[in-house]
C-alpha positions as CSV (number, residue, x, y, z in Angstrom):
1,X,8.8,-23.3,15.3
2,X,12.6,-23.3,15.9
3,X,13.6,-19.8,15.0
4,X,17.2,-20.4,15.8
5,X,17.4,-21.6,12.2
6,X,16.5,-18.2,10.9
7,X,19.8,-17.6,9.2
8,X,21.8,-14.4,9.1
9,X,20.4,-11.4,10.9
10,X,20.3,-8.0,9.3
11,X,23.3,-5.7,9.7
12,X,23.6,-3.7,12.9
13,X,23.3,0.1,12.8
14,X,27.1,0.3,12.8
15,X,27.4,-2.1,9.9
16,X,24.8,-0.3,7.9
17,X,26.7,3.0,8.2
18,X,30.0,1.3,7.4
19,X,28.7,-0.5,4.3
20,X,26.6,2.5,3.3
21,X,29.7,4.6,3.1
22,X,31.4,1.9,0.9
23,X,28.4,1.4,-1.4
24,X,28.2,5.2,-2.1
25,X,31.8,5.2,-3.6
26,X,32.4,5.4,-7.3
27,X,34.7,2.3,-6.9
28,X,31.8,0.2,-5.7
29,X,29.6,1.5,-8.4
30,X,32.1,0.4,-11.0
31,X,31.8,-3.2,-9.7
32,X,28.2,-3.2,-10.8
33,X,28.9,-2.2,-14.4
34,X,28.3,-4.8,-17.1
35,X,26.5,-5.2,-20.3
36,X,22.8,-4.4,-20.0
37,X,19.8,-5.7,-22.0
38,X,17.8,-3.9,-24.6
39,X,14.5,-5.3,-23.5
40,X,13.1,-7.5,-20.7
41,X,12.9,-11.2,-21.1
42,X,9.6,-11.4,-19.3
43,X,7.0,-9.0,-17.9
44,X,5.2,-10.2,-14.8
45,X,1.6,-9.2,-14.2
46,X,0.5,-6.7,-11.5
47,X,-2.9,-7.6,-10.2
48,X,-3.4,-4.7,-7.8
49,X,-5.5,-1.7,-8.6
50,X,-4.2,1.9,-8.4
51,X,-6.1,5.0,-7.5
52,X,-7.0,7.2,-10.5
53,X,-7.7,10.2,-8.3
54,X,-4.2,9.9,-6.8
55,X,-2.8,9.5,-10.3
56,X,-4.5,12.7,-11.4
57,X,-3.1,14.5,-8.3
58,X,0.4,13.3,-9.2
59,X,0.1,15.2,-12.5
60,X,-0.2,18.3,-10.3
61,X,2.8,17.3,-8.2
62,X,0.7,16.1,-5.3
63,X,1.6,12.7,-4.0
64,X,-0.4,10.8,-1.4
65,X,1.9,7.9,-0.2
66,X,1.7,5.8,3.0
67,X,-1.5,7.8,3.8
68,X,0.4,11.1,3.8
69,X,-0.3,13.9,1.3
70,X,2.7,16.0,0.2
71,X,2.9,18.8,-2.4
72,X,6.6,19.3,-3.1
73,X,7.7,22.8,-4.3
74,X,10.0,21.2,-6.9
75,X,10.8,17.6,-7.8
76,X,9.5,15.0,-5.3
77,X,13.0,13.5,-5.2
78,X,14.2,16.7,-3.6
79,X,11.6,16.7,-0.8
80,X,13.8,15.7,2.1
81,X,11.6,17.1,4.9
82,X,8.7,14.8,4.3
83,X,7.8,12.0,6.7
84,X,10.2,9.0,6.3
85,X,7.3,6.7,5.5
86,X,6.3,8.9,2.6
87,X,9.9,9.1,1.2
88,X,10.2,5.3,1.5
89,X,7.0,4.8,-0.5
90,X,8.2,7.3,-3.1
91,X,11.3,5.3,-3.7
92,X,9.3,2.1,-4.0
93,X,7.6,3.4,-7.1
94,X,4.2,2.0,-6.1
95,X,2.7,5.3,-7.3
96,X,3.1,3.9,-10.8
97,X,-0.1,1.9,-10.1
98,X,-2.0,5.2,-9.7
99,X,-0.7,6.6,-12.9
100,X,-1.6,3.3,-14.6
101,X,-5.1,3.6,-13.2
102,X,-5.4,7.1,-14.6
103,X,-4.1,6.1,-18.0
104,X,-3.5,8.4,-21.0
105,X,-0.5,10.1,-22.5
106,X,-0.1,12.6,-19.6
107,X,0.2,9.8,-17.1
108,X,2.7,8.0,-19.3
109,X,4.8,11.2,-19.7
110,X,4.6,11.9,-15.9
111,X,5.8,8.4,-15.1
112,X,8.8,8.7,-17.5
113,X,9.7,12.2,-16.2
114,X,9.7,11.1,-12.5
115,X,11.7,8.0,-13.4
116,X,14.3,10.0,-15.3
117,X,14.6,12.4,-12.4
118,X,15.2,9.5,-10.0
119,X,17.9,8.2,-12.3
120,X,19.5,11.6,-12.4
121,X,19.7,11.8,-8.6
122,X,20.3,8.2,-7.5
123,X,23.2,6.8,-9.5
124,X,25.2,6.1,-6.3
125,X,24.0,3.2,-4.1
126,X,23.3,5.4,-1.2
127,X,20.5,6.3,1.2
128,X,17.1,4.8,1.7
129,X,16.6,4.6,-2.0
130,X,19.0,1.7,-2.2
131,X,17.9,-0.1,1.0
132,X,17.4,-3.8,0.2
133,X,13.6,-4.0,0.8
134,X,13.0,-0.7,-1.1
135,X,15.2,-1.8,-4.0
136,X,13.3,-5.1,-4.1
137,X,9.9,-3.4,-4.2
138,X,11.0,-0.9,-6.8
139,X,12.5,-3.6,-9.1
140,X,9.2,-5.6,-8.9
141,X,7.1,-2.5,-9.7
142,X,9.3,-1.3,-12.6
143,X,9.3,-4.8,-14.1
144,X,5.6,-5.2,-13.9
145,X,4.9,-1.7,-15.3
146,X,7.6,-1.9,-18.0
147,X,5.1,-2.5,-20.9
148,X,2.8,0.2,-19.8
149,X,5.3,3.0,-19.4
150,X,8.7,2.2,-20.7
151,X,8.7,-0.4,-23.5
152,X,7.8,2.4,-26.0
153,X,9.8,5.1,-24.3
154,X,12.6,6.9,-26.2
155,X,15.6,4.6,-26.5
156,X,17.8,6.8,-24.3
157,X,15.5,6.5,-21.3
158,X,14.6,2.9,-21.9
159,X,18.2,1.7,-22.1
160,X,19.2,3.9,-19.2
161,X,16.4,2.4,-17.1
162,X,17.3,-1.2,-18.0
163,X,20.9,-0.5,-17.2
164,X,19.9,0.9,-13.8
165,X,17.6,-2.1,-13.1
166,X,20.6,-4.4,-13.9
167,X,22.8,-2.5,-11.4
168,X,20.1,-2.4,-8.8
169,X,19.6,-6.2,-9.1
170,X,23.3,-6.9,-8.8
171,X,23.6,-4.7,-5.8
172,X,20.5,-6.3,-4.3
173,X,22.0,-9.8,-4.8
174,X,24.9,-8.7,-2.5
175,X,22.7,-7.2,0.3
176,X,19.5,-9.2,0.1
177,X,20.0,-11.1,3.3
178,X,22.1,-8.9,5.6
179,X,20.4,-5.7,4.4
180,X,16.9,-6.7,5.5
181,X,14.9,-8.8,7.9
182,X,11.5,-10.3,8.3
183,X,8.9,-9.0,5.9
184,X,11.4,-6.6,4.4
185,X,13.6,-9.6,3.5
186,X,10.7,-11.2,1.6
187,X,10.3,-7.9,-0.3
188,X,14.0,-7.9,-1.2
189,X,13.9,-11.6,-2.3
190,X,10.9,-10.8,-4.4
191,X,12.8,-8.1,-6.2
192,X,15.7,-10.4,-6.8
193,X,13.3,-13.1,-8.2
194,X,11.7,-10.6,-10.6
195,X,15.2,-9.5,-11.7
196,X,16.3,-13.0,-12.4
197,X,13.1,-13.7,-14.4
198,X,13.0,-10.4,-16.3
199,X,16.6,-9.4,-17.0
200,X,18.2,-11.4,-19.8
201,X,21.4,-13.2,-18.6
202,X,20.5,-12.9,-14.9
203,X,19.2,-16.4,-14.3
204,X,21.7,-17.0,-11.4
205,X,19.8,-14.3,-9.5
206,X,16.6,-16.3,-9.9
207,X,18.3,-19.4,-8.6
208,X,19.6,-17.5,-5.6
209,X,16.1,-16.0,-5.0
210,X,14.5,-19.4,-5.0
211,X,17.0,-20.8,-2.5
212,X,16.6,-17.8,-0.2
213,X,12.8,-17.8,-0.5
214,X,12.6,-21.5,0.4
215,X,14.7,-20.9,3.6
216,X,12.8,-17.7,4.6
217,X,9.4,-19.3,4.3
218,X,10.5,-22.1,6.5
219,X,11.1,-19.8,9.5
220,X,9.0,-16.7,8.6
221,X,5.6,-18.5,8.1
222,X,4.4,-20.5,11.1
223,X,2.7,-23.9,10.5
224,X,-0.6,-22.2,11.3
225,X,0.1,-19.7,8.5
226,X,0.9,-16.6,10.6
227,X,3.9,-14.4,9.9
228,X,6.5,-14.0,12.6
229,X,5.9,-10.2,12.9
230,X,2.5,-11.1,14.3
231,X,0.7,-8.3,12.4
232,X,-2.5,-8.7,10.4
233,X,-1.3,-6.0,8.0
234,X,2.0,-7.8,7.6
235,X,0.0,-10.9,6.9
236,X,-1.8,-9.2,4.1
237,X,1.4,-7.8,2.6
238,X,3.1,-11.2,2.9
239,X,0.3,-13.0,1.1
240,X,0.3,-10.4,-1.7
241,X,4.0,-10.7,-2.2
242,X,3.8,-14.5,-2.3
243,X,1.0,-14.4,-4.8
244,X,3.0,-11.9,-6.9
245,X,6.0,-14.2,-6.9
246,X,3.9,-17.2,-7.9
247,X,2.3,-15.2,-10.8
248,X,5.7,-13.9,-11.9
249,X,7.2,-17.4,-12.0
250,X,4.2,-18.5,-14.1
251,X,4.6,-15.6,-16.5
252,X,8.3,-16.6,-16.9
253,X,7.4,-20.2,-17.5
254,X,9.1,-21.3,-14.3
255,X,7.7,-23.8,-11.8
256,X,6.7,-22.4,-8.4
257,X,8.4,-23.8,-5.4
258,X,6.3,-26.3,-3.4
259,X,7.1,-24.3,-0.3
260,X,5.7,-21.2,-2.0
261,X,2.4,-22.9,-2.9
262,X,2.1,-24.3,0.6
263,X,2.9,-21.0,2.3
264,X,0.3,-19.2,0.2
265,X,-2.4,-21.7,1.3
266,X,-1.5,-21.4,5.0
267,X,-1.0,-17.6,4.9
268,X,-4.4,-17.1,3.3
269,X,-6.1,-19.2,6.0
270,X,-4.5,-17.0,8.7
271,X,-5.5,-13.8,6.9
272,X,-9.1,-15.0,7.1
273,X,-8.5,-15.6,10.8
274,X,-7.8,-11.9,11.3
275,X,-11.0,-10.7,9.6
276,X,-13.8,-9.1,11.5
277,X,-17.4,-9.3,10.3
278,X,-17.0,-6.1,8.2
279,X,-14.3,-7.9,6.1
280,X,-11.5,-5.7,7.5
281,X,-8.6,-6.8,9.6
282,X,-8.1,-6.8,13.4
283,X,-6.0,-4.0,14.7
284,X,-2.9,-5.5,16.3
285,X,0.9,-4.8,16.1
286,X,0.9,-1.9,13.6
287,X,-2.2,-2.9,11.7
288,X,-5.2,-0.9,10.5
289,X,-8.5,-2.2,9.3
290,X,-7.5,-2.1,5.6
291,X,-10.0,-2.1,2.8
292,X,-12.2,-5.2,2.8
293,X,-12.2,-5.1,-1.1
294,X,-8.4,-5.3,-1.1
295,X,-8.4,-8.2,1.4
296,X,-11.0,-10.0,-0.8
297,X,-8.9,-9.4,-3.9
298,X,-5.7,-10.8,-2.3
299,X,-7.6,-13.9,-1.1
300,X,-9.1,-14.3,-4.5
301,X,-5.7,-14.3,-6.2
302,X,-4.4,-16.6,-3.5
303,X,-7.0,-19.2,-4.5
304,X,-6.9,-21.0,-1.2
305,X,-10.2,-21.6,0.5
306,X,-9.5,-23.3,3.8
307,X,-11.5,-21.9,6.8
308,X,-9.5,-20.7,9.8
309,X,-9.3,-22.7,12.9
310,X,-10.4,-21.0,16.2
311,X,-6.9,-21.2,17.6
312,X,-3.5,-20.2,16.1
313,X,-1.1,-21.2,18.9
314,X,2.1,-20.7,17.0
315,X,1.2,-17.2,15.9
316,X,-0.2,-16.4,19.3
317,X,-3.9,-15.5,18.6
318,X,-7.2,-17.0,19.7
319,X,-10.6,-16.5,18.1
320,X,-14.0,-16.8,19.8
321,X,-17.1,-16.8,17.7
322,X,-20.8,-17.5,18.4
323,X,-23.9,-16.1,16.7
324,X,-22.9,-12.7,15.3
325,X,-20.3,-12.0,18.0
326,X,-16.6,-12.4,17.3
327,X,-13.6,-11.9,19.6
328,X,-10.0,-12.0,18.5
329,X,-7.3,-12.0,21.3
330,X,-3.6,-11.5,21.3
331,X,-2.3,-14.4,23.3
332,X,1.3,-14.6,22.1
333,X,4.8,-13.4,23.0
334,X,6.0,-10.2,21.2
335,X,7.9,-10.7,17.9
336,X,11.6,-11.8,18.0
337,X,14.4,-9.3,18.2
338,X,14.9,-7.7,14.8
339,X,11.2,-8.1,14.0
340,X,9.9,-5.8,16.7
341,X,10.4,-2.3,15.5
342,X,6.6,-2.0,14.8
343,X,5.4,-4.3,17.5
344,X,2.8,-3.0,20.1
345,X,2.7,-3.6,23.8
346,X,-0.7,-5.2,23.7
347,X,-0.3,-8.7,25.2
348,X,-3.8,-10.2,26.1
349,X,-5.6,-7.4,24.3
350,X,-8.8,-8.3,22.4
351,X,-11.1,-6.9,19.9
352,X,-14.8,-7.7,19.5
353,X,-17.3,-7.1,16.7
354,X,-21.0,-7.9,16.2
355,X,-22.1,-8.8,12.7
356,X,-20.5,-6.2,10.5
357,X,-19.9,-3.6,13.2
358,X,-16.9,-3.2,15.4
359,X,-17.5,-2.8,19.1
360,X,-14.2,-3.1,21.2
361,X,-11.0,-2.3,19.4
362,X,-7.4,-1.4,19.9
363,X,-6.2,2.1,18.9
364,X,-4.4,0.8,15.8
365,X,-1.3,2.1,13.9
366,X,-0.7,5.8,13.5
367,X,1.2,6.4,10.3
368,X,0.0,9.8,9.3
369,X,-0.1,11.6,12.7
370,X,3.5,12.1,13.5
371,X,6.1,10.2,15.7
372,X,4.4,11.2,19.0
373,X,1.1,9.6,18.2
374,X,2.8,6.7,16.5
375,X,4.6,6.0,19.7
376,X,1.5,6.5,21.8
377,X,-0.5,4.0,19.7
378,X,2.0,1.3,20.5
379,X,1.6,1.6,24.3
380,X,-0.4,-0.9,26.5
381,X,-2.8,2.0,27.3
382,X,-3.8,2.1,23.6
383,X,-5.0,-1.5,23.8
384,X,-8.0,-3.2,25.3
385,X,-6.2,-4.9,28.1
386,X,-4.8,-4.2,31.6
387,X,-1.9,-1.9,32.4
388,X,-0.1,-1.4,35.8
389,X,1.0,2.0,36.9
390,X,0.7,3.2,33.3
391,X,3.7,1.1,32.3
392,X,3.8,-0.9,29.1
393,X,3.7,-4.7,29.4
394,X,6.6,-4.6,26.9
395,X,9.1,-1.8,27.1
396,X,9.3,0.3,24.0
397,X,12.8,1.7,23.6
398,X,13.6,5.1,22.1
399,X,14.8,3.4,18.9
400,X,11.4,1.6,18.6
401,X,12.5,-1.9,19.5
402,X,11.3,-3.8,22.5
403,X,13.2,-4.2,25.7
404,X,11.7,-5.8,28.8
405,X,8.8,-7.9,27.8
406,X,6.8,-11.0,28.8
407,X,8.8,-14.2,29.0
408,X,5.8,-16.4,29.3
409,X,2.2,-16.2,28.0
410,X,-0.1,-19.1,29.0
411,X,-3.2,-20.1,27.1
412,X,-5.9,-22.6,28.0
413,X,-9.0,-23.1,25.9
414,X,-12.2,-25.1,26.5
415,X,-15.4,-25.4,24.6
416,X,-18.6,-27.1,25.8
417,X,-22.0,-27.1,24.2
418,X,-21.1,-24.1,22.0
419,X,-19.8,-22.1,25.0
420,X,-16.1,-21.0,24.9
421,X,-13.6,-20.2,27.6
422,X,-10.1,-18.8,27.4
423,X,-7.8,-18.6,30.4
424,X,-4.8,-16.4,29.7
425,X,-1.9,-14.9,31.6
426,X,1.4,-13.1,31.0
427,X,4.3,-12.1,33.2
428,X,5.2,-8.7,31.6
429,X,4.7,-7.1,35.0
430,X,6.6,-9.7,37.0
431,X,10.0,-7.9,36.8
432,X,9.0,-4.3,37.7
433,X,6.1,-5.1,40.1
434,X,6.1,-8.8,41.0
435,X,2.7,-9.2,39.4
436,X,1.0,-11.6,36.9
437,X,-1.9,-10.5,34.8
438,X,-4.5,-13.2,34.3
439,X,-7.4,-12.7,32.0
440,X,-10.4,-15.1,31.6
441,X,-12.9,-14.7,28.8
442,X,-16.2,-16.6,28.3
443,X,-18.5,-16.4,25.3
444,X,-21.9,-17.9,25.5
445,X,-23.1,-20.2,22.7
446,X,-25.8,-17.7,21.8
447,X,-23.2,-15.0,21.1
448,X,-25.1,-12.5,23.3
449,X,-22.8,-12.5,26.2
450,X,-19.0,-12.0,26.7
451,X,-17.8,-12.2,30.3
452,X,-14.4,-11.4,31.6
453,X,-12.3,-11.6,34.7
454,X,-9.0,-9.7,35.0
455,X,-6.8,-10.5,38.0
456,X,-3.4,-9.4,39.3
457,X,-1.7,-12.0,41.4
458,X,1.8,-12.5,42.9
459,X,4.5,-13.7,40.5
460,X,6.3,-16.9,41.4
461,X,9.4,-14.9,42.3
462,X,7.5,-13.1,44.9
463,X,6.4,-16.3,46.5
464,X,9.9,-17.8,46.3
465,X,11.3,-14.8,48.0
466,X,8.9,-15.3,50.9
467,X,7.0,-12.0,50.1
468,X,3.5,-12.2,51.7
469,X,0.7,-11.7,49.3
470,X,0.5,-9.4,46.3
471,X,2.5,-6.2,46.0
472,X,-0.1,-3.8,47.2
473,X,-1.2,-0.3,46.3
474,X,-0.2,-0.6,42.7
475,X,-2.5,1.4,40.4
476,X,-4.1,-0.5,37.5
477,X,-6.4,0.3,34.6
478,X,-8.3,-2.0,32.4
479,X,-9.3,-0.3,29.1
480,X,-12.0,-1.1,26.6
481,X,-11.5,1.2,23.6
482,X,-14.6,1.4,21.5
483,X,-14.8,2.0,17.8
484,X,-15.5,5.6,16.8
485,X,-18.9,4.6,15.4
486,X,-20.0,3.3,18.9
487,X,-21.7,5.7,21.3
488,X,-20.8,5.0,25.0
489,X,-22.8,6.4,28.0
490,X,-22.7,5.8,31.7
491,X,-25.6,3.9,33.3
492,X,-26.8,2.5,36.6
493,X,-25.1,5.0,39.0
494,X,-21.7,4.6,37.4
495,X,-21.5,0.8,37.7
496,X,-22.1,0.1,34.1
497,X,-21.7,1.5,30.6
498,X,-24.1,1.3,27.7
499,X,-22.7,0.9,24.2
500,X,-24.8,1.6,21.2
501,X,-23.7,0.3,17.8
502,X,-24.5,2.4,14.7
503,X,-27.1,-0.2,13.6
504,X,-29.0,0.3,16.8
505,X,-28.0,-2.9,18.8
506,X,-27.1,-2.1,22.4
507,X,-24.6,-3.7,24.7
508,X,-24.4,-3.2,28.5
509,X,-21.0,-3.5,30.2
510,X,-21.4,-4.3,33.9
511,X,-18.4,-4.2,36.3
512,X,-17.6,-5.2,39.8
513,X,-14.3,-4.7,41.6
514,X,-13.2,-1.4,40.0
515,X,-14.2,2.2,39.4
516,X,-15.8,2.8,36.0
517,X,-15.1,5.9,33.9
518,X,-15.5,7.1,30.4
519,X,-12.6,8.9,28.7
520,X,-11.6,10.2,25.4
521,X,-9.5,8.0,23.0
522,X,-8.1,8.1,19.5
523,X,-8.5,5.5,16.8
524,X,-5.9,5.1,14.1
525,X,-7.3,1.9,12.5
526,X,-9.0,3.6,9.6
527,X,-7.8,5.9,6.8
528,X,-7.3,8.8,9.2
529,X,-7.2,9.5,13.0
530,X,-10.6,9.7,14.6
531,X,-11.7,10.7,18.1
532,X,-13.3,7.9,20.0
533,X,-14.1,6.8,23.6
534,X,-12.7,4.3,26.1
535,X,-14.2,2.6,29.1
536,X,-11.6,2.6,31.9
537,X,-11.9,0.3,34.9
538,X,-9.4,1.5,37.6
539,X,-8.3,0.5,41.1
540,X,-5.3,-0.5,43.2
541,X,-4.0,-3.8,44.3
542,X,-4.7,-5.1,47.8
543,X,-2.9,-7.6,50.0
544,X,-4.3,-10.6,48.1
545,X,-5.2,-11.3,44.5
546,X,-7.0,-8.4,43.0
547,X,-9.9,-9.4,40.6
548,X,-12.2,-7.3,38.4
549,X,-15.2,-9.0,36.9
550,X,-17.1,-7.6,34.0
551,X,-19.8,-8.8,31.6
552,X,-20.8,-7.5,28.2
553,X,-24.3,-8.5,27.3
554,X,-26.5,-7.7,24.4
555,X,-29.4,-5.5,25.6
556,X,-32.5,-7.5,25.9
557,X,-30.8,-10.9,25.8
558,X,-31.5,-13.6,28.4
559,X,-28.8,-14.3,31.0
């Protein structure tokens, strides 16, 4: 895909501060004032379930958002010390789903009270509450929950809310492109599309949203269906947003774009690509497992049934499958600049599952455990791949974006008589150490054996400079993080590790060319952080190519 056609990038940090100051002024606010409607022209459906238990907790002023539980002392809108992810989710109003799931007059009264408090505090277009993606998500949720909570509200609140939604939509129209990027831009466009459909007299917003959506889908969704942020969780959110927009257009008696229908089909196929045997998602680039029931629901509403291909070269992932064994490998370059703030340094990492049980994993995304763990979960050491001198294969800057990173990732695939091979390499360690990481994976047709070979060899620059051999005495570690439900124990005088799945199936990992150790690890792929284990193969480079061979075999299977 030619991503040079991506259109305008989001504002820089300086531009955000500059425009943020302008937007907060009464003068700018006055430019948004026009006649507002007395009702919505259309109410789009919302197909996603809320959590009634969370809804009941909200009545007691306890809000669990982005996986973080907070009990404010006063109004939630005055809780400025909470985690940023929690505050962002609060302003997106997705908690209305939880109150809808709870139902009843108390839930309706609570929704109206919290909405009125927001209107009291956020008249000015300032802060994260008015960020393009958050405004877009909020508009979509308010529109789809209007009949449930606000159509029968007292006139003063109802008209005030509709006036605010009109102001939000007009402001969003001005910042929708430059105020967001990537998946957040899709969310902003979604809000604009809902506003154009639902607010009387705002059809120009719908026309603009359709034009923008058509352009964004052309560069954000690869031909294999993957999203440019290269995250299974982003894939899920993308598909849900696209399905919502198609449903909203249908409710508003508007024809869906051909590009939207096509993108839904391709994105659904790629979402299936990322599923393990338990129905949850692979844990790459800021993802967690996610609830298989939610994934099922999104795929059901997508109504696209194509099976995934084993290779997704544009998205940069490969899938090996035989018998009950499944491997998903990250074989692509990191996301583009501007889309990398949540990217992980996990090039050539893989995950493996057997039937409905996960075996080898990456550590996943840490949302609820604070910024230190969040940063640690992005490192190469938190992935089932090789690291040199404990350095990340992609530099993670203090601001969260990526610096130095692989410029080339090579992928070769071969399949014969049901057996599959992958030959992979990346040059993320070429600049600091003059080394190339090559990984070869082989899966038997029976699905009872996964063999691997990790090598460190001299980068081409080393050879061009006349440097003899491989830069020596560089420490390396190859890690295999195991799922928290897997029990790992040393075997055979320290040359192998036995892995026992919760269902009782055993796998033996044999190694040659490196020291084998067991160490503690942490797993952030589920609802909460959990202690786990990792197998660490360590050593130092020599004067020639350094190779570590390993084999993971189901216990009792034939070689």
